[in-house]
C-alpha positions, 0 to 999 in steps of 0.5 A: 829657238823654243824654250820648253818646260810646264811651269804654267800647269794645264788644268784637266777636268774629268768631265766626260764631256771634255775628254773627246776635245781634248784628245783630238787637241792633243792628238793633233799637236802630236805631229811634228808638223801640225806642231811645227804649224801652230808655232809659226802661226802663232809667230807670224805677225799679227798672229795669223799667217796665209797657208802660202806663208806657212808652206815654204818653212814645211817643205811640204806641198801646200796640199799637204799643208792645207789637210794639216791646218783642216786637222788643226780647224776642226781640233779647234786649235786654229780658227779661218778667215777666208778673204778671196781666194786666200785662207788666213789661220789664227790661234784659238784662246784653247790654242793660247792656253795649251802653248802656255801650259806647256811653257813654249815662248814663241819668237814674232817674226815679221813677214817681209814678202808674202808668198801669196 
């Protein structure tokens, strides 16, 4: 389903200012549920997804999924846009660069029926 490899190098700097953020991002991605959510957001139609569309695939409650999404937002990997009562999530540029550096190929899927 996904191809993994490290063909594109991830540039790490020795800047002390960058290390805490990078550590936070890797820590957030170290959880399999959060990595799955990132991949699901990236593969969603329009590269954004509502929490109600992400919840069914995880087998977790909406509250738990929202908690994981909040951690990804705080790590600077996802952006959150409020539209009415629904929250939509999309990848940030640093998240795209991290996934690209891991050479993760993400198939784009189209949501035929929204869960909202």
